[in-house]
C-alpha positions, -999 to 999 in steps of 0.1 A, spaced: 114 -164 62 95 -139 44 123 -115 40 149 -142 32 125 -154 3 120 -120 -7 161 -114 -11 162 -149 -27 137 -141 -55 154 -107 -60 189 -128 -69 168 -154 -90 158 -126 -112 191 -108 -115 206 -144 -122 177 -144 -149 185 -110 -162 219 -119 -166 214 -154 -185 190 -131 -208 215 -109 -214 240 -138 -224 213 -156 -246 209 -121 -265 245 -117 -271 246 -154 -283 222 -148 -308 240 -115 -320 270 -140 -323 250 -165 -342 239 -136 -367 278 -124 -369 291 -157 -380 261 -166 -407 258 -128 -420 220 -129 -406 209 -156 -430 214 -181 -403 183 -170 -383 160 -185 -413 171 -223 -400 182 -212 -361 150 -193 -351 123 -216 -362 141 -247 -351 150 -234 -317 114 -219 -314 97 -254 -322 122 -271 -295 110 -247 -272 74 -253 -276 82 -291 -275 97 -288 -243 73 -266 -228 42 -286 -239 62 -320 -228 79 -310 -193 63 -276 -181 30 -265 -199 23 -241 -167 56 -225 -181 41 -210 -214 31 -176 -221 37 -143 -201 34 -156 -164 11 -130 -152 -19 -148 -158 -7 -180 -142 0 -158 -111 -33 -146 -112 -50 -178 -116 -30 -193 -89 -43 -163 -64 -80 -175 -73 -101 -189 -47 -112 -217 -69 -75 -227 -71 -70 -251 -40 -37 -253 -22 -27 -284 -42 -35 -273 -72 -14 -239 -73 18 -261 -86 2 -259 -119 6 -223 -119 34 -215 -96 65 -237 -81 100 -240 -82 101 -263 -108 80 -238 -130 103 -211 -118 135 -232 -134 116 -238 -164 105 -202 -172 142 -194 -167 158 -213 -192 130 -216 -216 125 -176 -217 165 -174 -218 164 -197 -252 139 -177 -267 162 -149 -266 187 -169 -278 167 -177 -310 160 -139 -317 122 -140 -310 105 -107 -299 96 -111 -261 103 -98 -226 118 -111 -197 95 -87 -172 64 -106 -175 81 -140 -167 100 -125 -139 68 -119 -122 61 -159 -125 94 -167 -116 98 -145 -83 63 -157 -72 75 -192 -76 106 -186 -50 82 -164 -29 51 -190 -27 80 -220 -19 88 -203 14 49 -207 26 59 -245 39 86 -230 60 60 -206 78 37 -215 107 4 -231 105 -14 -198 121 10 -172 99 -11 -141 90 11 -141 58 -9 -163 33 0 -183 3 -20 -157 -20 2 -129 0 33 -143 -7 26 -150 -46 15 -112 -49 43 -96 -34 66 -123 -53 49 -112 -84 53 -74 -74 89 -83 -65 97 -96 -100 85 -65 -117 106 -43 -92 136 -65 -97 136 -67 -134 128 -29 -143 144 -17 -114 115 1 -108 102 -7 -71 71 20 -70 61 1 -103 63 -30 -86 44 -20 -59 16 -3 -80 16 -37 -102 6 -57 -70 -20 -32 -61 -38 -27 -97 -31 -62 -115 -26 -86 -86 -44 -77 -57 -80 -80 -51 -82 -83 -15 -62 -62 11 -37 -82 33 -43 -63 64 -22 -79 89 8 -87 68 7 -56 41 36 -41 61 58 -72 59 52 -80 22 57 -44 11 92 -49 30 96 -82 6 91 -61 -26 116 -34 -15 139 -60 -5 138 -81 -36 140 -45 -53 169 -36 -36 190 -72 -47 187 -58 -83 199 -24 -73 231 -38 -54 242 -55 -87 230 -28 -114 233 3 -93 205 27 -87 203 40 -120 169 42 -148 169 14 -168 172 34 -198 197 55 -182 188 97 -176 169 106 -207 164 145 -208 127 150 -217 110 182 -220 80 192 -200 46 188 -219 42 226 -233 19 241 -259 40 226 -288 35 191 -272 -1 194 -264 -15 183 -296 12 155 -303 4 142 -268 -31 140 -273 -29 121 -306 0 98 -293 -24 90 -264 -53 82 -285 -33 63 -311 -14 42 -282 -52 36 -270 -65 22 -304 -35 4 -315 -29 -14 -279 -66 -23 -277 -62 -40 -311 -33 -57 -303 -45 -69 -270 -77 -81 -287 -53 -98 -316 -35 -115 -285 -65 -128 -269 -82 -139 -302 -52 -157 -311 -47 -176 -280 -82 -183 -273 -80 -212 -295 -115 -206 -314 -120 -243 -329 -136 -226 -362 -105 -211 -370 -83 -230 -395 -50 -220 -382 -61 -225 -342 -71 -261 -360 -37 -267 -369 -19 -250 -339 -39 -275 -318 -33 -304 -337 5 -297 -345 18 -271 -321 54 -278 -327 52 -273 -367 31 -242 -360 57 -230 -339 85 -237 -363 65 -216 -387 59 -183 -365 98 -187 -358 108 -186 -396 82 -158 -398 98 -138 -368 131 -146 -386 120 -129 -420 108 -102 -401 138 -97 -385 160 -95 -419 137 -72 -433 139 -46 -406 178 -54 -403 175 -68 -372 154 -43 -354 128 -66 -346 145 -93 -329 149 -97 -289 131 -74 -264 137 -42 -283 157 -27 -255 184 -13 -276 160 3 -305 139 17 -275 170 34 -260 184 48 -294 150 62 -301 148 79 -267 185 92 -272 174 110 -305 184 83 -331 174 86 -365 186 53 -380 153 28 -376 138 2 -401 107 17 -422 74 6 -406 92 -5 -373 64 -3 -353 40 -27 -373 67 -51 -379 78 -51 -341 41 -55 -334 37 -87 -358 66 -102 -344 56 -101 -308 24 -114 -317 36 -144 -335 61 -149 -306 34 -152 -285 11 -169 -306 39 -198 -310 33 -206 -275 69 -202 -260 74 -187 -226 76 -148 -234 67 -114 -219 52 -87 -237 61 -58 -216 95 -50 -231 83 -51 -266 53 -33 -259 75 -7 -249 93 -6 -278 64 -4 -299 49 25 -280 83 42 -285 81 34 -324 46 48 -322 59 80 -305 86 86 -327 62 83 -357 37 111 -342 69 131 -337 81 126 -371 41 134 -385 43 168 -364 81 175 -374 90 179 -337 123 197 -328 148 168 -316 147 180 -284 108 174 -277 107 139 -297 119 119 -265 89 133 -244 65 120 -268 83 88 -275 81 84 -235 44 94 -237 42 64 -264 57 39 -244 35 45 -213 1 50 -233 6 16 -253 18 -2 -226 -13 12 -205 -36 0 -234 -23 -34 -239 -23 -43 -198 -52 -18 -189 -31 -9 -161 -26 29 -164 -12 37 -132 16 9 -132 22 19 -166 30 55 -160 50 48 -128 72 22 -150 81 45 -177 85 76 -154 110 57 -133 126 38 -165 135 74 -181 140 93 -149 111 115 -159 96 127 -126 91 161 -145 67 141 -167 40 127 -139 12 146 -147 15 140 -184 21 106 -185 -6 96 -158 -29 117 -184 -17 98 -212 -20 60 -195 -57 71 -183 -66 83 -220 -50 52 -236 -63 26 -209 -98 38 -215 -96 39 -253 -86 4 -248 -114 -5 -228 -136 4 -258 -118 -21 -281 -108 -52 -260 -112 -71 -228 -86 -70 -201 -56 -89 -213 -44 -106 -183 -75 -115 -164 -90 -128 -196 -57 -153 -198 -60 -161 -162 -95 -176 -170 -79 -196 -197 -53 -207 -175 -80 -218 -150 -96 -242 -174 -63 -265 -167 -77 -271 -133 -91 -309 -131 -129 -309 -129 -145 -311 -99 -159 -344 -84 -192 -351 -86 -212 -339 -56 -231 -370 -38 -261 -351 -35 -268 -342 -71 -284 -360 -101 -261 -383 -121 -241 -365 -145 -241 -330 -127 -210 -316 -118 -207 -300 -84 
């Protein structure tokens, strides 16, 4: 039953990937038909509609999806309350609403949502298992979340490490082998469709020699600082501080606020010649392949567009945009040091891994994902060192992003009933 659910989770993520790609192509056709200016109307309208639908019918689908899975796995979340964070209903809503965001040109990724999508499929399998099964609901959600990363990025090792580093806090002694098999099987579903190829293809990167030692150190430190500031900005924006006027307006008029964010994202997209729209996959691949044609201030513009997309409240992941921002940062460092074009892709790959590690504070997951995505096995030690440095710097600036957002999700739990033995007004 577990393996069947894992295969189903893999196929669902594959279908979600296909729908996301179709949505991105649909937005490109809208831009072509309107000369690009149609985004000033289309993007804010669709952003407002997505937020209205999310808040009205599926509030648990908002945001990345990773905090929801973490919250569902917390001990204080009762079995009957897990549906607030993970369910087949939320899986379906996440697929449709995230794809709609890409149809609107928002700066978001599908990898974080894939975690919640696959976890919902795997969690549903619990009702079909015997009551005394060693496979717990928590273990199924952990395997589902990891399978989502493995299938979305085509990085099975990255999925396993994601489960260990981000989701797992208690070992599943009796069923760990079965759950590992479930992660691998879900990843194989993606391989069966897309082939056993790296996410960005085979990118030739140079080893980290003396010529790259100083640029590598600079990009690691810069990624740590910028990623830590970005994570802190996201937390500050999403924590709904009642003393901040913009958050007050966001709380009172969420749909209008989302439309404003969508309009700002459209303006940024036009000013960058379309480079900041979508997940950033094309821009990242172009940088890795040695492309020089990029928008001025791309790194900063992509960061702002991603922040506004997340702040708007739409279902949106930040993995792929973070990789794009890190790639832009690596390219900036390579330009500052006037590196040979054959060496620049190595610094770009380090920037991708470092920035992702700084934002998520998951260095091992980040270096494995980037290593598998660019076929960069020769850079194992370099990527690991970069992610460890960047993550350490980020911890000095920001609290961990996903655990902090998971605490925010836990506030959606209904208050506990008063205990009979306590005084009136106290809460158990």
